[in-house]
mmCIF file as gemmi writes it, N, C-alpha and C atoms, coordinates in Angstrom:
data_model
loop_
_atom_site.group_PDB
_atom_site.id
_atom_site.type_symbol
_atom_site.label_atom_id
_atom_site.label_alt_id
_atom_site.label_comp_id
_atom_site.label_asym_id
_atom_site.label_entity_id
_atom_site.label_seq_id
_atom_site.pdbx_PDB_ins_code
_atom_site.Cartn_x
_atom_site.Cartn_y
_atom_site.Cartn_z
_atom_site.occupancy
_atom_site.B_iso_or_equiv
_atom_site.pdbx_formal_charge
_atom_site.auth_seq_id
_atom_site.auth_asym_id
_atom_site.pdbx_PDB_model_num
ATOM 1 N N . MET Axp A 1 ? 102.277 -41.98 -47.933 1 0 ? 1 A 1
ATOM 2 C CA . MET Axp A 1 ? 102.839 -43.001 -48.35 1 0 ? 1 A 1
ATOM 3 C C . MET Axp A 1 ? 101.636 -44.051 -47.665 1 0 ? 1 A 1
ATOM 4 N N . SER Axp A 2 ? 101.267 -45.131 -48.462 1 0 ? 2 A 1
ATOM 5 C CA . SER Axp A 2 ? 100.257 -46.02 -47.94 1 0 ? 2 A 1
ATOM 6 C C . SER Axp A 2 ? 101.024 -46.977 -47.071 1 0 ? 2 A 1
ATOM 7 N N . SER Axp A 3 ? 99.963 -47.755 -46.265 1 0 ? 3 A 1
ATOM 8 C CA . SER Axp A 3 ? 100.533 -48.785 -45.359 1 0 ? 3 A 1
ATOM 9 C C . SER Axp A 3 ? 101.132 -49.685 -45.766 1 0 ? 3 A 1
ATOM 10 N N . ASN Axp A 4 ? 100.938 -50.208 -46.98 1 0 ? 4 A 1
ATOM 11 C CA . ASN Axp A 4 ? 101.441 -51.261 -47.461 1 0 ? 4 A 1
ATOM 12 C C . ASN Axp A 4 ? 103.002 -50.887 -48.291 1 0 ? 4 A 1
ATOM 13 N N . SER Axp A 5 ? 103.044 -49.826 -48.91 1 0 ? 5 A 1
ATOM 14 C CA . SER Axp A 5 ? 104.387 -49.536 -49.193 1 0 ? 5 A 1
ATOM 15 C C . SER Axp A 5 ? 105.198 -49.02 -47.988 1 0 ? 5 A 1
ATOM 16 N N . ASN Axp A 6 ? 104.583 -48.488 -46.968 1 0 ? 6 A 1
ATOM 17 C CA . ASN Axp A 6 ? 105.48 -48.149 -45.926 1 0 ? 6 A 1
ATOM 18 C C . ASN Axp A 6 ? 106.049 -49.687 -45.22 1 0 ? 6 A 1
ATOM 19 N N . HIS Axp A 7 ? 105.043 -50.581 -45.364 1 0 ? 7 A 1
ATOM 20 C CA . HIS Axp A 7 ? 105.533 -51.826 -44.567 1 0 ? 7 A 1
ATOM 21 C C . HIS Axp A 7 ? 106.737 -52.586 -45.425 1 0 ? 7 A 1
ATOM 22 N N . ASP Axp A 8 ? 106.445 -52.28 -46.81 1 0 ? 8 A 1
ATOM 23 C CA . ASP Axp A 8 ? 107.55 -52.92 -47.776 1 0 ? 8 A 1
ATOM 24 C C . ASP Axp A 8 ? 108.714 -52.07 -47.601 1 0 ? 8 A 1
ATOM 25 N N . ALA Axp A 9 ? 108.898 -50.655 -47.445 1 0 ? 9 A 1
ATOM 26 C CA . ALA Axp A 9 ? 110.066 -49.888 -47.447 1 0 ? 9 A 1
ATOM 27 C C . ALA Axp A 9 ? 110.706 -50.163 -45.716 1 0 ? 9 A 1
ATOM 28 N N . TYR Axp A 10 ? 109.897 -50.579 -44.82 1 0 ? 10 A 1
ATOM 29 C CA . TYR Axp A 10 ? 110.634 -51.004 -43.709 1 0 ? 10 A 1
ATOM 30 C C . TYR Axp A 10 ? 111.195 -52.24 -43.929 1 0 ? 10 A 1
ATOM 31 N N . TRP Axp A 11 ? 110.504 -53.293 -44.376 1 0 ? 11 A 1
ATOM 32 C CA . TRP Axp A 11 ? 111.175 -54.687 -44.47 1 0 ? 11 A 1
ATOM 33 C C . TRP Axp A 11 ? 112.282 -54.483 -45.622 1 0 ? 11 A 1
ATOM 34 N N . LYS Axp A 12 ? 112.335 -53.748 -46.534 1 0 ? 12 A 1
ATOM 35 C CA . LYS Axp A 12 ? 113.534 -53.568 -47.4 1 0 ? 12 A 1
ATOM 36 C C . LYS Axp A 12 ? 114.88 -53.179 -46.703 1 0 ? 12 A 1
ATOM 37 N N . ALA Axp A 13 ? 114.485 -51.971 -45.777 1 0 ? 13 A 1
ATOM 38 C CA . ALA Axp A 13 ? 115.621 -51.296 -45.021 1 0 ? 13 A 1
ATOM 39 C C . ALA Axp A 13 ? 116.077 -52.524 -44.058 1 0 ? 13 A 1
ATOM 40 N N . ASN Axp A 14 ? 115.097 -53.311 -43.46 1 0 ? 14 A 1
ATOM 41 C CA . ASN Axp A 14 ? 115.697 -54.418 -42.484 1 0 ? 14 A 1
ATOM 42 C C . ASN Axp A 14 ? 116.517 -55.362 -43.036 1 0 ? 14 A 1
ATOM 43 N N . LEU Axp A 15 ? 115.991 -55.75 -44.32 1 0 ? 15 A 1
ATOM 44 C CA . LEU Axp A 15 ? 116.688 -56.816 -44.924 1 0 ? 15 A 1
ATOM 45 C C . LEU Axp A 15 ? 118.23 -56.286 -45.352 1 0 ? 15 A 1
ATOM 46 N N . LYS Axp A 16 ? 118.284 -54.951 -45.627 1 0 ? 16 A 1
ATOM 47 C CA . LYS Axp A 16 ? 119.522 -54.331 -46.283 1 0 ? 16 A 1
ATOM 48 C C . LYS Axp A 16 ? 120.482 -54.311 -45.025 1 0 ? 16 A 1
ATOM 49 N N . LEU Axp A 17 ? 119.9 -53.839 -43.997 1 0 ? 17 A 1
ATOM 50 C CA . LEU Axp A 17 ? 120.939 -53.802 -42.548 1 0 ? 17 A 1
ATOM 51 C C . LEU Axp A 17 ? 121.499 -55.365 -42.17 1 0 ? 17 A 1
ATOM 52 N N . MET Axp A 18 ? 120.63 -56.174 -42.258 1 0 ? 18 A 1
ATOM 53 C CA . MET Axp A 18 ? 120.705 -57.52 -42.148 1 0 ? 18 A 1
ATOM 54 C C . MET Axp A 18 ? 121.784 -58.425 -43.137 1 0 ? 18 A 1
ATOM 55 N N . GLY Axp A 19 ? 121.468 -57.924 -44.29 1 0 ? 19 A 1
ATOM 56 C CA . GLY Axp A 19 ? 122.611 -58.218 -45.239 1 0 ? 19 A 1
ATOM 57 C C . GLY Axp A 19 ? 123.931 -57.948 -45.128 1 0 ? 19 A 1
ATOM 58 N N . VAL Axp A 20 ? 124.127 -56.523 -44.817 1 0 ? 20 A 1
ATOM 59 C CA . VAL Axp A 20 ? 125.407 -55.735 -44.777 1 0 ? 20 A 1
ATOM 60 C C . VAL Axp A 20 ? 125.993 -56.675 -43.33 1 0 ? 20 A 1
ATOM 61 N N . LEU Axp A 21 ? 125.322 -56.642 -42.313 1 0 ? 21 A 1
ATOM 62 C CA . LEU Axp A 21 ? 125.861 -57.438 -41.243 1 0 ? 21 A 1
ATOM 63 C C . LEU Axp A 21 ? 126.092 -58.86 -41.08 1 0 ? 21 A 1
ATOM 64 N N . LEU Axp A 22 ? 125.493 -59.57 -41.926 1 0 ? 22 A 1
ATOM 65 C CA . LEU Axp A 22 ? 125.745 -60.987 -42.242 1 0 ? 22 A 1
ATOM 66 C C . LEU Axp A 22 ? 127.093 -61.058 -43.251 1 0 ? 22 A 1
ATOM 67 N N . ALA Axp A 23 ? 127.138 -60.212 -44.081 1 0 ? 23 A 1
ATOM 68 C CA . ALA Axp A 23 ? 128.306 -60.118 -44.97 1 0 ? 23 A 1
ATOM 69 C C . ALA Axp A 23 ? 129.621 -59.921 -44.098 1 0 ? 23 A 1
ATOM 70 N N . ILE Axp A 24 ? 129.463 -58.929 -43.289 1 0 ? 24 A 1
ATOM 71 C CA . ILE Axp A 24 ? 130.745 -58.731 -42.291 1 0 ? 24 A 1
ATOM 72 C C . ILE Axp A 24 ? 130.851 -59.955 -41.47 1 0 ? 24 A 1
ATOM 73 N N . TRP Axp A 25 ? 129.8 -60.544 -41.067 1 0 ? 25 A 1
ATOM 74 C CA . TRP Axp A 25 ? 130.175 -61.837 -40.252 1 0 ? 25 A 1
ATOM 75 C C . TRP Axp A 25 ? 130.696 -62.863 -41.004 1 0 ? 25 A 1
ATOM 76 N N . PHE Axp A 26 ? 130.305 -62.93 -42.227 1 0 ? 26 A 1
ATOM 77 C CA . PHE Axp A 26 ? 130.841 -63.857 -42.966 1 0 ? 26 A 1
ATOM 78 C C . PHE Axp A 26 ? 132.317 -63.843 -43.487 1 0 ? 26 A 1
ATOM 79 N N . PHE Axp A 27 ? 132.661 -62.369 -43.691 1 0 ? 27 A 1
ATOM 80 C CA . PHE Axp A 27 ? 134.169 -62.082 -43.976 1 0 ? 27 A 1
ATOM 81 C C . PHE Axp A 27 ? 134.903 -62.372 -42.729 1 0 ? 27 A 1
ATOM 82 N N . VAL Axp A 28 ? 134.479 -62.116 -41.548 1 0 ? 28 A 1
ATOM 83 C CA . VAL Axp A 28 ? 135.345 -62.232 -40.375 1 0 ? 28 A 1
ATOM 84 C C . VAL Axp A 28 ? 135.301 -63.842 -39.87 1 0 ? 28 A 1
ATOM 85 N N . SER Axp A 29 ? 134.369 -64.406 -40.001 1 0 ? 29 A 1
ATOM 86 C CA . SER Axp A 29 ? 134.348 -65.793 -39.404 1 0 ? 29 A 1
ATOM 87 C C . SER Axp A 29 ? 134.793 -66.66 -40.488 1 0 ? 29 A 1
ATOM 88 N N . TYR Axp A 30 ? 134.54 -66.616 -41.683 1 0 ? 30 A 1
ATOM 89 C CA . TYR Axp A 30 ? 134.718 -67.473 -42.831 1 0 ? 30 A 1
ATOM 90 C C . TYR Axp A 30 ? 136.164 -67.053 -43.388 1 0 ? 30 A 1
ATOM 91 N N . VAL Axp A 31 ? 136.269 -65.867 -43.868 1 0 ? 31 A 1
ATOM 92 C CA . VAL Axp A 31 ? 137.479 -65.508 -44.727 1 0 ? 31 A 1
ATOM 93 C C . VAL Axp A 31 ? 138.606 -65.174 -43.981 1 0 ? 31 A 1
ATOM 94 N N . CYS Axp A 32 ? 138.284 -64.477 -42.72 1 0 ? 32 A 1
ATOM 95 C CA . CYS Axp A 32 ? 139.788 -64.178 -41.782 1 0 ? 32 A 1
ATOM 96 C C . CYS Axp A 32 ? 139.931 -65.584 -41.062 1 0 ? 32 A 1
ATOM 97 N N . GLY Axp A 33 ? 138.83 -66.443 -40.595 1 0 ? 33 A 1
ATOM 98 C CA . GLY Axp A 33 ? 139.127 -67.207 -39.637 1 0 ? 33 A 1
ATOM 99 C C . GLY Axp A 33 ? 139.332 -68.866 -40.207 1 0 ? 33 A 1
ATOM 100 N N . ILE Axp A 34 ? 139.214 -68.827 -41.853 1 0 ? 34 A 1
ATOM 101 C CA . ILE Axp A 34 ? 139.677 -70.029 -42.552 1 0 ? 34 A 1
ATOM 102 C C . ILE Axp A 34 ? 140.53 -69.879 -43.648 1 0 ? 34 A 1
ATOM 103 N N . LEU Axp A 35 ? 140.101 -69.184 -44.607 1 0 ? 35 A 1
ATOM 104 C CA . LEU Axp A 35 ? 140.673 -68.783 -45.923 1 0 ? 35 A 1
ATOM 105 C C . LEU Axp A 35 ? 141.822 -67.892 -45.681 1 0 ? 35 A 1
ATOM 106 N N . LEU Axp A 36 ? 141.925 -67.147 -44.977 1 0 ? 36 A 1
ATOM 107 C CA . LEU Axp A 36 ? 143.448 -66.164 -44.764 1 0 ? 36 A 1
ATOM 108 C C . LEU Axp A 36 ? 144.122 -66.35 -43.368 1 0 ? 36 A 1
ATOM 109 N N . VAL Axp A 37 ? 143.787 -67.682 -42.8 1 0 ? 37 A 1
ATOM 110 C CA . VAL Axp A 37 ? 144.409 -67.972 -41.632 1 0 ? 37 A 1
ATOM 111 C C . VAL Axp A 37 ? 145.956 -67.747 -41.739 1 0 ? 37 A 1
ATOM 112 N N . GLU Axp A 38 ? 146.535 -68.439 -42.763 1 0 ? 38 A 1
ATOM 113 C CA . GLU Axp A 38 ? 147.905 -68.582 -42.865 1 0 ? 38 A 1
ATOM 114 C C . GLU Axp A 38 ? 148.635 -66.892 -42.957 1 0 ? 38 A 1
ATOM 115 N N . GLN Axp A 39 ? 147.992 -66.144 -43.899 1 0 ? 39 A 1
ATOM 116 C CA . GLN Axp A 39 ? 148.444 -64.837 -44.037 1 0 ? 39 A 1
ATOM 117 C C . GLN Axp A 39 ? 148.375 -63.953 -42.707 1 0 ? 39 A 1
ATOM 118 N N . LEU Axp A 40 ? 147.322 -64.085 -41.823 1 0 ? 40 A 1
ATOM 119 C CA . LEU Axp A 40 ? 147.061 -63.487 -40.589 1 0 ? 40 A 1
ATOM 120 C C . LEU Axp A 40 ? 147.921 -64.242 -39.6 1 0 ? 40 A 1
ATOM 121 N N . ASN Axp A 41 ? 148.38 -65.463 -39.487 1 0 ? 41 A 1
ATOM 122 C CA . ASN Axp A 41 ? 149.32 -65.916 -38.549 1 0 ? 41 A 1
ATOM 123 C C . ASN Axp A 41 ? 150.574 -65.256 -38.544 1 0 ? 41 A 1
ATOM 124 N N . GLN Axp A 42 ? 150.777 -64.59 -39.54 1 0 ? 42 A 1
ATOM 125 C CA . GLN Axp A 42 ? 152.188 -63.671 -39.474 1 0 ? 42 A 1
ATOM 126 C C . GLN Axp A 42 ? 152.027 -62.755 -38.624 1 0 ? 42 A 1
ATOM 127 N N . ILE Axp A 43 ? 150.984 -62.189 -38.257 1 0 ? 43 A 1
ATOM 128 C CA . ILE Axp A 43 ? 150.804 -61.071 -37.278 1 0 ? 43 A 1
ATOM 129 C C . ILE Axp A 43 ? 150.265 -61.431 -35.966 1 0 ? 43 A 1
ATOM 130 N N . GLN Axp A 44 ? 151.2 -61.118 -35.191 1 0 ? 44 A 1
ATOM 131 C CA . GLN Axp A 44 ? 151.029 -61.284 -33.603 1 0 ? 44 A 1
ATOM 132 C C . GLN Axp A 44 ? 149.872 -60.323 -32.909 1 0 ? 44 A 1
ATOM 133 N N . PHE Axp A 45 ? 149.082 -60.621 -32.263 1 0 ? 45 A 1
ATOM 134 C CA . PHE Axp A 45 ? 147.866 -60.151 -31.346 1 0 ? 45 A 1
ATOM 135 C C . PHE Axp A 45 ? 147.677 -60.588 -30.301 1 0 ? 45 A 1
ATOM 136 N N . ALA Axp A 46 ? 148.025 -59.835 -29.173 1 0 ? 46 A 1
ATOM 137 C CA . ALA Axp A 46 ? 147.935 -60.051 -27.758 1 0 ? 46 A 1
ATOM 138 C C . ALA Axp A 46 ? 148.763 -61.493 -27.568 1 0 ? 46 A 1
ATOM 139 N N . GLY Axp A 47 ? 150 -61.573 -28.29 1 0 ? 47 A 1
ATOM 140 C CA . GLY Axp A 47 ? 150.537 -62.746 -27.686 1 0 ? 47 A 1
ATOM 141 C C . GLY Axp A 47 ? 150.555 -63.96 -28.609 1 0 ? 47 A 1
ATOM 142 N N . PHE Axp A 48 ? 149.247 -63.948 -29.549 1 0 ? 48 A 1
ATOM 143 C CA . PHE Axp A 48 ? 148.912 -65.182 -30.315 1 0 ? 48 A 1
ATOM 144 C C . PHE Axp A 48 ? 148.85 -64.84 -31.884 1 0 ? 48 A 1
ATOM 145 N N . LYS Axp A 49 ? 148.839 -65.619 -32.579 1 0 ? 49 A 1
ATOM 146 C CA . LYS Axp A 49 ? 148.727 -65.691 -34.166 1 0 ? 49 A 1
ATOM 147 C C . LYS Axp A 49 ? 147.424 -65.131 -34.333 1 0 ? 49 A 1
ATOM 148 N N . LEU Axp A 50 ? 147.352 -63.858 -35.192 1 0 ? 50 A 1
ATOM 149 C CA . LEU Axp A 50 ? 146.036 -63.064 -35.522 1 0 ? 50 A 1
ATOM 150 C C . LEU Axp A 50 ? 145.188 -64.191 -36.061 1 0 ? 50 A 1
ATOM 151 N N . GLY Axp A 51 ? 145.414 -64.92 -37.028 1 0 ? 51 A 1
ATOM 152 C CA . GLY Axp A 51 ? 144.58 -66.135 -37.458 1 0 ? 51 A 1
ATOM 153 C C . GLY Axp A 51 ? 143.916 -66.926 -36.636 1 0 ? 51 A 1
ATOM 154 N N . PHE Axp A 52 ? 144.643 -67.503 -35.791 1 0 ? 52 A 1
ATOM 155 C CA . PHE Axp A 52 ? 144.327 -68.468 -34.419 1 0 ? 52 A 1
ATOM 156 C C . PHE Axp A 52 ? 143.275 -67.632 -33.895 1 0 ? 52 A 1
ATOM 157 N N . TRP Axp A 53 ? 143.769 -66.337 -33.306 1 0 ? 53 A 1
ATOM 158 C CA . TRP Axp A 53 ? 142.899 -65.4 -32.595 1 0 ? 53 A 1
ATOM 159 C C . TRP Axp A 53 ? 141.517 -65.223 -33.151 1 0 ? 53 A 1
ATOM 160 N N . MET Axp A 54 ? 141.611 -64.767 -34.615 1 0 ? 54 A 1
ATOM 161 C CA . MET Axp A 54 ? 140.28 -64.571 -35.175 1 0 ? 54 A 1
ATOM 162 C C . MET Axp A 54 ? 139.229 -65.742 -35.173 1 0 ? 54 A 1
ATOM 163 N N . ALA Axp A 55 ? 139.914 -66.851 -35.524 1 0 ? 55 A 1
ATOM 164 C CA . ALA Axp A 55 ? 139.154 -68.068 -35.581 1 0 ? 55 A 1
ATOM 165 C C . ALA Axp A 55 ? 138.592 -68.551 -34.213 1 0 ? 55 A 1
ATOM 166 N N . GLN Axp A 56 ? 139.367 -68.299 -33.174 1 0 ? 56 A 1
ATOM 167 C CA . GLN Axp A 56 ? 138.751 -68.672 -31.791 1 0 ? 56 A 1
ATOM 168 C C . GLN Axp A 56 ? 138.236 -67.702 -30.966 1 0 ? 56 A 1
ATOM 169 N N . GLN Axp A 57 ? 138.665 -66.437 -30.954 1 0 ? 57 A 1
ATOM 170 C CA . GLN Axp A 57 ? 137.805 -65.422 -30.243 1 0 ? 57 A 1
ATOM 171 C C . GLN Axp A 57 ? 137.347 -64.124 -30.992 1 0 ? 57 A 1
ATOM 172 N N . GLY Axp A 58 ? 138.013 -63.779 -32.099 1 0 ? 58 A 1
ATOM 173 C CA . GLY Axp A 58 ? 137.784 -62.642 -32.747 1 0 ? 58 A 1
ATOM 174 C C . GLY Axp A 58 ? 136.572 -62.832 -33.427 1 0 ? 58 A 1
ATOM 175 N N . SER Axp A 59 ? 136.247 -63.763 -34.121 1 0 ? 59 A 1
ATOM 176 C CA . SER Axp A 59 ? 134.852 -63.785 -34.722 1 0 ? 59 A 1
ATOM 177 C C . SER Axp A 59 ? 133.754 -63.718 -33.829 1 0 ? 59 A 1
ATOM 178 N N . LEU Axp A 60 ? 134.054 -64.447 -32.423 1 0 ? 60 A 1
ATOM 179 C CA . LEU Axp A 60 ? 132.835 -63.994 -31.256 1 0 ? 60 A 1
ATOM 180 C C . LEU Axp A 60 ? 132.798 -62.518 -30.857 1 0 ? 60 A 1
ATOM 181 N N . TYR Axp A 61 ? 133.691 -61.839 -30.707 1 0 ? 61 A 1
ATOM 182 C CA . TYR Axp A 61 ? 133.647 -60.531 -30.372 1 0 ? 61 A 1
ATOM 183 C C . TYR Axp A 61 ? 133.062 -59.545 -31.36 1 0 ? 61 A 1
ATOM 184 N N . VAL Axp A 62 ? 133.221 -59.953 -32.631 1 0 ? 62 A 1
ATOM 185 C CA . VAL Axp A 62 ? 132.616 -59.32 -33.965 1 0 ? 62 A 1
ATOM 186 C C . VAL Axp A 62 ? 131.376 -59.651 -33.982 1 0 ? 62 A 1
ATOM 187 N N . PHE Axp A 63 ? 130.837 -60.676 -33.645 1 0 ? 63 A 1
ATOM 188 C CA . PHE Axp A 63 ? 129.45 -61.107 -33.795 1 0 ? 63 A 1
ATOM 189 C C . PHE Axp A 63 ? 128.82 -60.566 -32.636 1 0 ? 63 A 1
ATOM 190 N N . LEU Axp A 64 ? 129.508 -60.226 -31.499 1 0 ? 64 A 1
ATOM 191 C CA . LEU Axp A 64 ? 128.566 -59.419 -30.384 1 0 ? 64 A 1
ATOM 192 C C . LEU Axp A 64 ? 128.341 -58.157 -30.762 1 0 ? 64 A 1
ATOM 193 N N . VAL Axp A 65 ? 129.559 -57.339 -31.397 1 0 ? 65 A 1
ATOM 194 C CA . VAL Axp A 65 ? 129.324 -56.258 -31.874 1 0 ? 65 A 1
ATOM 195 C C . VAL Axp A 65 ? 128.364 -55.809 -33.068 1 0 ? 65 A 1
ATOM 196 N N . LEU Axp A 66 ? 128.274 -57.17 -33.865 1 0 ? 66 A 1
ATOM 197 C CA . LEU Axp A 66 ? 127.185 -56.696 -34.811 1 0 ? 66 A 1
ATOM 198 C C . LEU Axp A 66 ? 125.707 -56.775 -34.131 1 0 ? 66 A 1
ATOM 199 N N . ILE Axp A 67 ? 125.483 -57.771 -33.156 1 0 ? 67 A 1
ATOM 200 C CA . ILE Axp A 67 ? 124.226 -57.926 -32.385 1 0 ? 67 A 1
ATOM 201 C C . ILE Axp A 67 ? 123.862 -56.575 -32.057 1 0 ? 67 A 1
ATOM 202 N N . TRP Axp A 68 ? 125.005 -55.955 -31.43 1 0 ? 68 A 1
ATOM 203 C CA . TRP Axp A 68 ? 124.608 -54.379 -30.953 1 0 ? 68 A 1
ATOM 204 C C . TRP Axp A 68 ? 124.405 -53.521 -32.032 1 0 ? 68 A 1
ATOM 205 N N . VAL Axp A 69 ? 125.054 -53.361 -33.101 1 0 ? 69 A 1
ATOM 206 C CA . VAL Axp A 69 ? 124.904 -52.463 -34.252 1 0 ? 69 A 1
ATOM 207 C C . VAL Axp A 69 ? 123.389 -52.989 -34.903 1 0 ? 69 A 1
ATOM 208 N N . TYR Axp A 70 ? 122.995 -54.322 -35.105 1 0 ? 70 A 1
ATOM 209 C CA . TYR Axp A 70 ? 121.835 -54.527 -35.557 1 0 ? 70 A 1
ATOM 210 C C . TYR Axp A 70 ? 120.634 -53.862 -34.556 1 0 ? 70 A 1
ATOM 211 N N . VAL Axp A 71 ? 120.867 -54.136 -33.13 1 0 ? 71 A 1
ATOM 212 C CA . VAL Axp A 71 ? 119.884 -53.619 -32.071 1 0 ? 71 A 1
ATOM 213 C C . VAL Axp A 71 ? 119.632 -51.937 -32.479 1 0 ? 71 A 1
ATOM 214 N N . ARG Axp A 72 ? 120.735 -51.348 -32.49 1 0 ? 72 A 1
ATOM 215 C CA . ARG Axp A 72 ? 120.603 -50.036 -32.506 1 0 ? 72 A 1
ATOM 216 C C . ARG Axp A 72 ? 120.108 -49.433 -33.99 1 0 ? 72 A 1
ATOM 217 N N . GLY Axp A 73 ? 120.44 -50.294 -34.95 1 0 ? 73 A 1
ATOM 218 C CA . GLY Axp A 73 ? 120.047 -50.01 -36.486 1 0 ? 73 A 1
ATOM 219 C C . GLY Axp A 73 ? 118.477 -50.37 -36.493 1 0 ? 73 A 1
ATOM 220 N N . MET Axp A 74 ? 117.903 -51.11 -35.802 1 0 ? 74 A 1
ATOM 221 C CA . MET Axp A 74 ? 116.69 -51.532 -35.67 1 0 ? 74 A 1
ATOM 222 C C . MET Axp A 74 ? 115.686 -50.728 -35.011 1 0 ? 74 A 1
ATOM 223 N N . ASN Axp A 75 ? 116.394 -50.137 -33.684 1 0 ? 75 A 1
ATOM 224 C CA . ASN Axp A 75 ? 115.769 -49.094 -33.168 1 0 ? 75 A 1
ATOM 225 C C . ASN Axp A 75 ? 115.573 -47.58 -33.895 1 0 ? 75 A 1
ATOM 226 N N . LYS Axp A 76 ? 116.637 -47.14 -34.687 1 0 ? 76 A 1
ATOM 227 C CA . LYS Axp A 76 ? 116.334 -46.193 -35.567 1 0 ? 76 A 1
ATOM 228 C C . LYS Axp A 76 ? 115.457 -46.541 -36.49 1 0 ? 76 A 1
ATOM 229 N N . LEU Axp A 77 ? 115.336 -47.491 -37.19 1 0 ? 77 A 1
ATOM 230 C CA . LEU Axp A 77 ? 114.454 -47.934 -38.317 1 0 ? 77 A 1
ATOM 231 C C . LEU Axp A 77 ? 112.965 -47.848 -37.653 1 0 ? 77 A 1
ATOM 232 N N . ASP Axp A 78 ? 112.719 -48.204 -36.474 1 0 ? 78 A 1
ATOM 233 C CA . ASP Axp A 78 ? 111.52 -48.495 -35.794 1 0 ? 78 A 1
ATOM 234 C C . ASP Axp A 78 ? 110.947 -46.729 -35.748 1 0 ? 78 A 1
ATOM 235 N N . LYS Axp A 79 ? 111.789 -46.036 -35.163 1 0 ? 79 A 1
ATOM 236 C CA . LYS Axp A 79 ? 111.595 -44.552 -35.047 1 0 ? 79 A 1
ATOM 237 C C . LYS Axp A 79 ? 111.339 -43.9 -36.376 1 0 ? 79 A 1
ATOM 238 N N . LYS Axp A 80 ? 112.208 -44.438 -37.333 1 0 ? 80 A 1
ATOM 239 C CA . LYS Axp A 80 ? 111.641 -43.707 -38.664 1 0 ? 80 A 1
ATOM 240 C C . LYS Axp A 80 ? 110.659 -44.034 -39.511 1 0 ? 80 A 1
ATOM 241 N N . PHE Axp A 81 ? 110.084 -45.214 -39.258 1 0 ? 81 A 1
ATOM 242 C CA . PHE Axp A 81 ? 108.699 -45.802 -39.544 1 0 ? 81 A 1
ATOM 243 C C . PHE Axp A 81 ? 107.712 -45.765 -38.687 1 0 ? 81 A 1
ATOM 244 N N . ASP Axp A 82 ? 107.716 -45.224 -37.683 1 0 ? 82 A 1
ATOM 245 C CA . ASP Axp A 82 ? 106.781 -44.987 -36.498 1 0 ? 82 A 1
ATOM 246 C C . ASP Axp A 82 ? 106.355 -46.287 -36.005 1 0 ? 82 A 1
ATOM 247 N N . VAL Axp A 83 ? 107.044 -47.112 -35.866 1 0 ? 83 A 1
ATOM 248 C CA . VAL Axp A 83 ? 106.501 -48.35 -35.348 1 0 ? 83 A 1
ATOM 249 C C . VAL Axp A 83 ? 107.29 -48.786 -33.888 1 0 ? 83 A 1
ATOM 250 N N . GLU Axp A 84 ? 107.865 -48.017 -33.472 1 0 ? 84 A 1
ATOM 251 C CA . GLU Axp A 84 ? 108.579 -48.256 -32.036 1 0 ? 84 A 1
ATOM 252 C C . GLU Axp A 84 ? 107.59 -48.58 -31.034 1 0 ? 84 A 1
ATOM 253 N N . GLU Axp A 85 ? 108.187 -49.475 -30.182 1 0 ? 85 A 1
ATOM 254 C CA . GLU Axp A 85 ? 107.283 -49.911 -28.784 1 0 ? 85 A 1
ATOM 255 C C . GLU Axp A 85 ? 107.288 -48.663 -27.721 1 0 ? 85 A 1
């Protein structure tokens, strides 16, 4: 595999990972926190309505988990394409 095609494959894998994680973040923060808030408020979680909790705390926790997943995913990609530090 040439250096340029290796670079392109690495970048494509990076964009795919980032796109999936951003889609999850959008769903959790916008769809669950804004669009589905009324339906989620019918469910209680830790003494709070789930829609309120997702808008205030849940999306932040999901964001932190997504950062962790991104770091692990990029470490795997770096090893796969032999560009690790």
